C-alpha positions in Angstrom: -102.2 -166.2 -176.1 -100.0 -169.4 -177.2 -97.7 -168.4 -174.1 -100.8 -169.0 -171.6 -102.0 -172.1 -173.3 -98.3 -173.4 -173.1 -98.6 -172.9 -169.0 -101.3 -174.5 -168.6 -100.6 -177.1 -170.1 -97.4 -177.5 -168.4 -99.7 -177.4 -165.6 -101.8 -179.8 -166.2 -98.8 -182.2 -166.9 -97.1 -181.7 -163.9 -100.8 -182.4 -162.4 -101.3 -185.6 -163.9 -97.8 -187.5 -164.2 -97.2 -187.0 -160.6 -93.4 -186.2 -160.8 -91.6 -187.7 -158.1 -87.6 -186.5 -159.5 -88.7 -183.2 -161.6 -86.1 -180.2 -161.2 -87.6 -177.9 -162.6 -86.7 -178.3 -166.3 -89.6 -178.8 -168.4 -87.8 -181.1 -171.2 -86.4 -183.2 -168.4 -89.9 -183.2 -167.1 -91.5 -184.8 -170.4 -90.5 -187.9 -169.9 -93.1 -188.2 -166.7 -95.9 -187.9 -169.4 -96.5 -191.5 -169.3 -97.6 -191.1 -165.1 -94.8 -193.5 -164.3 -92.0 -191.0 -163.4 -91.8 -192.6 -160.2 -89.8 -195.6 -161.8 -87.5 -194.0 -163.6 -85.2 -193.0 -160.2 -81.4 -193.6 -160.0 -81.7 -197.0 -159.2 -80.5 -200.0 -161.7 -83.3 -199.7 -164.7 -84.8 -196.8 -162.4 -86.9 -199.4 -159.7 -84.5 -201.9 -159.2 -82.4 -202.5 -155.6 -79.7 -204.9 -156.2 -77.2 -206.9 -154.2 -73.6 -206.8 -154.6 -73.8 -210.5 -156.0 -76.5 -209.6 -158.6 -74.7 -206.2 -159.7 -71.2 -208.3 -160.2 -73.3 -211.4 -161.8 -74.5 -208.3 -164.2 -71.0 -207.8 -165.3 -69.5 -210.9 -165.4 -72.7 -212.7 -167.5 -70.7 -211.2 -170.8 -67.7 -213.5 -169.8 -69.9 -216.7 -169.8 -71.3 -217.1 -166.1 -75.0 -217.3 -165.4 -75.9 -214.0 -164.1 -79.0 -213.3 -162.6 -80.9 -216.6 -163.3 -78.6 -217.5 -160.5 -79.4 -213.8 -158.5 -83.4 -213.4 -159.0 -83.9 -216.0 -156.0 -87.3 -217.7 -155.4 -88.8 -216.8 -152.0 -89.0 -220.6 -149.7 -91.6 -221.9 -149.9 -93.5 -220.3 -152.7 -94.1 -217.6 -149.4 -93.4 -213.8 -149.6 -92.7 -212.9 -145.2 -94.0 -208.9 -145.3 -93.8 -206.0 -142.5 -95.8 -202.7 -143.9 -94.6 -199.9 -142.1 -98.3 -198.3 -141.6 -96.8 -194.9 -140.5 -95.9 -194.4 -144.0 -99.2 -195.2 -145.0 -102.8 -193.9 -145.1 -106.1 -196.5 -144.8 -106.6 -196.2 -148.9 -102.9 -196.7 -149.9 -102.7 -199.4 -147.6 -105.7 -201.2 -149.0 -104.0 -200.7 -152.6 -100.6 -202.8 -151.6 -102.9 -205.4 -150.4 -105.2 -205.8 -153.3 -101.6 -206.3 -155.0 -100.8 -209.2 -152.8 -104.2 -210.2 -153.5 -104.1 -210.2 -157.3 -100.8 -212.4 -157.2 -102.1 -214.6 -155.0 -105.3 -215.2 -157.0 -103.2 -215.8 -160.3 -100.4 -217.8 -158.6 -99.4 -220.7 -155.6 -97.8 -217.3 -154.2 -98.7 -216.4 -150.5 -98.4 -213.5 -148.4 -97.3 -213.8 -144.8 -97.0 -211.1 -142.2 -93.6 -211.2 -140.3 -93.0 -212.9 -136.8 -90.1 -211.4 -135.1 -86.3 -211.4 -136.4 -87.5 -213.2 -139.5 -86.3 -211.6 -143.4 -89.5 -210.1 -144.9 -89.4 -207.6 -147.6 -90.5 -203.8 -146.0 -93.3 -202.1 -147.6 -92.2 -198.4 -147.1 -92.5 -194.7 -147.8 -89.4 -193.6 -147.1 -87.6 -192.1 -150.4 -88.6 -190.6 -153.3 -89.7 -193.4 -156.4 -90.8 -196.4 -156.9 -88.1 -199.6 -155.9 -87.5 -202.6 -154.8 -84.8 -205.5 -154.2 -85.1 -208.0 -157.3 -85.7 -211.5 -155.8 -84.9 -212.9 -152.6 -82.2 -210.7 -150.5 -80.8 -212.3 -148.2 -77.5 -213.0 -148.9 -75.4 -214.7 -146.1 -72.5 -212.5 -147.4 -74.2 -209.6 -146.6 -76.5 -207.5 -144.2 -79.7 -207.2 -146.8 -82.8 -205.1 -145.7 -85.2 -205.5 -148.0 -87.5 -203.1 -149.2 -90.1 -202.0 -151.4 -90.9 -198.3 -151.1 -94.1 -197.0 -152.6 -93.5 -192.9 -152.4 -95.4 -190.3 -154.1 -97.2 -190.9 -157.4 -96.7 -194.6 -156.4 -99.9 -195.6 -155.1 -101.6 -197.0 -158.1 -102.4 -200.8 -158.6 -100.7 -202.0 -161.3 -97.0 -200.2 -159.9 -97.6 -201.7 -156.9 -97.4 -205.0 -158.6 -94.8 -204.0 -160.8 -92.9 -203.7 -157.5 -94.5 -206.9 -156.3 -92.8 -208.3 -159.3 -89.3 -207.3 -158.9 -89.5 -208.5 -155.3 -90.1 -212.4 -156.6 -87.5 -212.0 -159.1 -88.7 -210.6 -162.1 -87.1 -208.1 -164.0 -87.8 -205.7 -167.2 -89.9 -207.1 -170.3 -88.1 -204.9 -172.6 -84.1 -205.7 -171.2 -84.9 -210.0 -172.5 -82.3 -211.4 -175.1 -84.7 -211.6 -178.5 -86.4 -207.8 -177.5 -84.8 -206.4 -180.8 -87.2 -208.7 -182.6 -90.5 -206.8 -181.3 -89.0 -203.0 -180.4 -86.6 -200.3 -181.3 -84.8 -198.3 -179.1 -84.1 -194.9 -180.0 -80.9 -194.3 -178.5 -80.9 -190.3 -179.2 -83.7 -189.3 -177.7 -82.6 -190.9 -174.4 -81.5 -188.6 -171.5 -77.6 -188.4 -171.5 -76.1 -190.7 -168.5 -79.1 -192.9 -169.0 -78.4 -195.2 -171.6 -78.0 -197.7 -169.6 -81.0 -198.6 -168.1 -81.5 -199.9 -171.6 -79.1 -202.6 -171.8 -80.0 -206.2 -172.8 -79.4 -209.2 -171.6 -78.4 -212.4 -173.3 -80.1 -215.5 -173.2 -77.9 -217.0 -170.2 -78.5 -213.9 -167.8 -82.8 -213.8 -167.5 -84.9 -216.5 -168.4 -87.8 -216.0 -169.6 -89.3 -219.3 -168.6 -90.4 -220.1 -172.5 -92.8 -217.6 -172.3 -93.1 -215.2 -175.7 -92.5 -211.5 -175.8 -95.2 -209.5 -174.4 -95.7 -206.2 -174.7 -98.5 -205.8 -172.5 -96.9 -206.9 -169.7 -97.0 -204.9 -166.8 -93.2 -205.5 -166.9 -92.4 -203.0 -169.7 -91.2 -199.8 -169.6 -93.9 -197.0 -171.4 -92.4 -196.0 -175.0 -91.0 -192.3 -173.4 -89.3 -194.4 -169.9 -85.9 -191.7 -169.9 -87.0 -189.4 -172.6 -85.0 -186.2 -173.1 -87.3 -184.6 -175.0 -90.5 -185.7 -174.6 -90.0 -188.0 -178.2 -90.3 -192.0 -177.4 -87.2 -193.7 -176.5 -88.6 -196.9 -177.4 -90.9 -197.7 -180.6 -92.7 -201.1 -180.9 -92.1 -203.2 -184.3 -95.7 -204.1 -184.5 -98.4 -201.5 -185.5 -101.2 -201.0 -182.7 -99.6 -202.3 -179.4 -99.4 -200.7 -175.8 -96.5 -201.1 -174.1 -96.2 -199.7 -170.2 -100.0 -200.4 -169.0 -100.0 -200.6 -165.3 -103.7 -202.2 -164.4 -102.7 -205.1 -164.0 -100.5 -208.3 -164.9 -100.9 -209.7 -168.6 -101.9 -213.5 -169.4 -98.3 -214.0 -169.6 -97.2 -212.3 -166.9 -99.0 -214.7 -164.7 -97.4 -217.6 -167.4 -94.2 -216.5 -166.0 -94.9 -215.8 -162.4 -96.7 -219.9 -162.4 -93.4 -221.3 -164.2 -90.9 -219.6 -162.0 -92.9 -220.6 -158.6 -95.5 -223.3 -159.0 -93.9 -226.1 -161.5 -91.0 -228.8 -160.6 -89.2 -226.6 -164.3 -85.8 -227.0 -165.3 -85.9 -223.4 -164.7 -86.6 -224.1 -160.9 -84.0 -226.8 -161.0 -81.2 -224.5 -162.0 -81.7 -222.1 -159.6 -82.0 -224.4 -156.7 -78.3 -225.8 -158.7 -77.0 -222.4 -158.5 -77.8 -221.9 -154.8 -76.7 -225.1 -153.3 -73.3 -224.8 -155.0 
């Protein structure tokens, strides 16, 4: 009877979690309990596609270079140009994508516009497993870059789409920020071997928080069991009774950061423009 209940539990969890990289190993599948398995693939921090310039900046940041502030390029004219591969999505899925755009437009100065011929654009696809995106405006002169936002099986939920769109706009994950150790504890022994690099912490010269405090409720925060090898927490909050890893909508802090990044003539914006013109 106990074995039967165990099998039923595994079956239910596998349906609800929509695992995308599940390889038949039950212990490995525990990292999908939060239902966000598609974000934890084999890309940088699970769901970010970086250009060679951004990768170089990450490694050189420790040498004093102003890394990802330069790499997180803003979209020109506060406008995201896009193209949806409509054969990849059904009508309801396209609606979810459009609703994600609408939330960002309604809460900031950002606009989304369909691509004209030969324009650089972010391409919404569902041609691969997982949910992932380039970070920022990725149209480097020194490399051929097709900017992709992939939404595979299990990715079509509003908060996940918004999460990936914020990567496209230049956001990195919340728990990577320089002061994260004041708010969370990383439980290294619970992290699947070979994925520890996904919990790297940037210094303050690498990724800016635009003066907005750490936010447990950010749509960009990992859930507590991200990359878990045993179903136990890989992230413990130092404040009690808070939830991390929500994928419902942008938090108040997410909105503040987005507006500081794009909608204000801030020092950070001037810094980014200086780097791009140097």
